[in-house]
C-alpha positions in Angstrom: -2.2 -2.4 23.8 -5.4 -4.4 24.5 -5.5 -8.2 24.2 -7.9 -7.9 21.3 -5.6 -5.6 19.5 -2.6 -7.9 20.1 -4.6 -10.8 18.7 -5.6 -8.9 15.7 -2.0 -7.8 15.0 -0.8 -11.3 15.4 -3.4 -12.6 12.9 -2.3 -10.0 10.4 1.4 -11.0 10.8 0.5 -14.7 10.4 -1.4 -13.9 7.2 1.6 -12.1 5.8 3.9 -15.0 6.7 1.4 -17.5 5.1 1.4 -15.4 1.9 5.2 -15.4 1.7 5.4 -19.2 2.3 2.7 -19.8 -0.4 4.4 -18.0 -3.2 6.5 -20.5 -5.3 9.9 -20.1 -6.9 11.3 -17.0 -5.2 14.6 -15.9 -6.6 17.6 -16.3 -4.4 18.6 -12.7 -4.9 16.3 -9.7 -4.4 16.8 -7.1 -7.1 15.1 -3.7 -7.5 12.2 -3.6 -9.9 10.3 -0.3 -9.8 10.1 2.9 -7.8 6.9 4.8 -7.9 5.1 7.9 -6.6 1.9 9.7 -7.1 -0.7 12.1 -5.7 -4.5 12.0 -5.4 -7.3 11.8 -2.9 -7.7 9.8 0.3 -11.2 9.1 1.7 -10.8 8.3 5.4 -13.8 6.7 7.3 -13.7 6.3 11.1 -15.9 3.9 13.1 -15.9 3.7 16.9 -18.2 2.9 19.8 -17.0 6.1 21.6 -17.2 8.5 18.7 -19.7 9.4 16.0 -18.8 8.0 12.5 -16.6 10.3 10.5 -15.8 10.5 6.8 -13.4 13.0 5.2 -11.7 13.3 1.8 -8.2 14.7 1.8 -5.5 15.2 -0.9 -2.6 12.8 -0.3 0.4 11.1 -1.9 2.1 7.7 -1.9 5.6 6.4 -2.6 6.6 2.8 -3.3 9.6 0.6 -3.9 9.4 -2.9 -5.2 12.1 -5.6 -5.4 11.8 -8.5 -7.8 11.5 -11.9 -6.4 10.8 -13.7 -9.7 9.0 -12.9 -12.9 5.6 -12.6 -11.3 6.2 -11.7 -7.6 7.8 -8.6 -6.0 8.4 -7.5 -2.4 6.9 -4.1 -1.9 7.3 -1.3 0.7 4.7 1.6 0.5 4.2 4.8 2.3 1.0 6.9 2.2 0.2 10.2 3.7 -2.5 12.9 3.6 -1.3 16.5 3.2 -2.7 17.5 6.6 -1.2 14.4 8.4 -4.6 13.0 9.3 -3.2 9.7 8.1 0.4 8.7 7.4 2.4 5.5 7.6 3.7 2.5 5.7 3.0 -1.1 4.7 5.1 -4.0 3.5 4.0 -7.0 1.5 3.8 -8.7 -1.9 2.9 -7.5 -5.4 1.7 -9.8 -8.1 2.6 -8.7 -11.7 -0.4 -9.6 -13.9 1.9 -9.2 -16.9 5.6 -8.1 -17.3 6.5 -4.5 -17.9 9.2 -5.7 -20.2 10.6 -9.0 -21.4 14.3 -9.6 -20.6 16.3 -12.4 -22.1 19.9 -13.5 -22.2 21.8 -14.1 -25.4 25.1 -16.0 -25.6 27.3 -14.4 -28.2 30.8 -15.8 -28.7 30.9 -17.1 -25.2 29.7 -13.7 -23.7 26.3 -13.5 -22.0 24.4 -10.4 -23.0 21.1 -9.1 -21.7 18.5 -8.3 -24.4 15.2 -6.4 -23.8 12.9 -7.8 -26.5 9.6 -6.2 -25.7 8.1 -3.4 -23.5 4.4 -3.8 -22.8 2.4 -0.7 -23.5 0.1 -1.6 -20.6 0.7 -3.7 -17.5 -1.1 -4.3 -14.3 -0.2 -5.2 -10.7 -2.0 -6.2 -7.5 -0.6 -6.2 -4.0 -1.3 -6.9 -0.4 0.6 -5.9 2.7 0.3 -5.2 6.4 1.2 -1.8 7.9 1.2 0.8 10.6 -0.3 4.2 10.2 -0.6 7.3 12.5 -4.1 8.8 12.7 -4.9 12.3 13.9 -8.4 13.8 13.7 -11.1 15.8 15.6 -13.9 13.4 16.4 -17.2 13.9 18.2 -18.0 11.9 21.3 -21.2 9.8 20.9 -22.1 10.1 24.6 -25.4 12.1 24.7 -24.8 13.0 28.4 -21.9 15.2 27.5 -22.7 18.8 26.4 -22.6 19.2 22.6 -20.0 22.0 22.8 -17.7 19.7 24.7 -18.0 16.6 22.5 -15.3 17.5 19.9 -12.1 15.7 20.9 -8.6 15.5 19.3 -7.9 11.8 18.7 -4.4 10.5 18.0 -3.6 6.8 17.6 -1.3 4.3 16.0 -3.3 1.8 14.0 -2.4 -1.5 12.4 -4.0 -3.3 9.5 -4.0 -4.5 6.0 -3.6 -2.7 2.6 -4.8 -4.0 -0.7 -3.7 -2.3 -4.0 -4.4 -2.5 -7.7 -2.6 -0.4 -10.4 -2.4 0.0 -14.1 0.7 1.3 -15.8 1.1 3.0 -19.2 4.7 2.6 -20.4 6.7 5.3 -22.1 9.9 3.5 -23.1 11.9 0.9 -21.2 12.3 2.8 -17.9 9.3 5.2 -17.4 5.6 4.7 -17.0 2.6 6.5 -15.6 0.6 4.6 -12.9 -3.0 4.9 -11.8 -3.5 3.1 -8.5 -6.4 2.3 -6.2 -5.8 1.4 -2.6 -7.9 0.0 0.2 -6.8 0.0 3.9 -8.6 -1.5 6.9 -6.8 -0.7 10.1 -7.7 -0.7 13.8 -6.6 0.4 17.3 -8.3 -0.2 20.6 -11.9 1.0 20.2 -11.2 2.6 16.7 -11.5 1.3 13.2 -10.6 3.0 9.9 -11.5 2.2 6.3 -9.4 4.2 3.8 -9.9 4.4 0.0 -7.2 6.1 -2.1 -6.8 6.9 -5.8 -3.5 8.3 -7.0 -1.7 9.0 -10.3 2.0 9.5 -10.8 5.2 8.3 -12.5 7.2 5.1 -12.0 10.8 4.3 -12.8 11.7 0.7 -13.8 15.2 -0.5 -13.1 
């Protein structure tokens, strides 16, 4: 791994730690909040000094699990993959709940504490950020004009590290189920290679 790549990875890890430290009032106990999945399209754009720019749109899917830290913040783990394995990997980070999926309160009845769900929001939104590691595999074309054109296509495989930003909207159907539409943005890099990935997925979520 090059020095530049190590420095970039260290900066991303530092950013994640800073985000964790800046979020107030985390709960002492992490509890599961929502498990989600969905399918859609990934647009993978490749930039490099050694290869010609590349852009490809591929069907893909994502799976996520979030644990509640408090009413607004959750710890999230996400996986994303294209169906042809051009891009696959995971990220870990934080999710901010713009509004609660449901309102939960406790009621003291004759000395017994009961949990009461008083409201389920028809619509709710979340935004998240995380750092991750992805595997990238693609046929790229060398940019060196001195190489014969028929010899320029090269299989490239790399492990890349970067940041993922997400935004999703949920339509609830009862207390436990919703349908989520999600947009994701990934910027990731390896030595001499940079990727920008846009994703749009739709799928169900189960709320614990």
